[in-house]
C-alpha positions in Angstrom: -54.0 -42.6 88.1 -56.6 -39.9 87.8 -57.7 -39.2 84.2 -58.7 -35.5 83.7 -60.3 -34.0 80.6 -60.3 -30.2 80.0 -63.0 -28.7 77.9 -62.8 -25.0 77.2 -65.5 -23.3 75.1 -66.8 -20.0 74.1 -70.2 -21.5 73.5 -72.8 -18.7 73.5 -75.3 -20.1 73.8 -74.4 -23.6 75.0 -76.1 -26.3 72.8 -77.1 -29.9 73.1 -73.9 -30.6 71.1 -71.8 -29.1 73.9 -73.7 -31.2 76.4 -73.0 -34.3 74.3 -69.3 -33.6 74.4 -69.3 -33.3 78.2 -71.3 -36.5 78.5 -68.9 -38.3 76.2 -65.9 -37.0 78.2 -67.6 -38.0 81.5 -67.9 -41.6 80.3 -64.2 -41.7 79.4 -62.5 -39.7 82.1 -62.6 -39.6 85.9 -63.0 -35.9 86.1 -64.1 -33.3 83.5 -63.3 -29.6 83.9 -65.4 -27.3 81.9 -64.9 -23.6 81.6 -66.5 -20.8 79.5 -64.3 -18.1 78.0 -65.0 -15.0 76.0 -63.9 -15.0 72.4 -63.2 -11.5 71.2 -63.3 -12.6 67.6 -66.9 -13.8 67.8 -69.7 -11.4 67.3 
């Protein structure tokens, strides 16, 4: 069975911490879907 991780973020700018999360998920899951979204509450 395919193991899928979903990682949504409003990272602006993306940091090495965000990359570390994606790398961790990539090691644990078959597929990782990453998407960026706007956060209207962030200035």
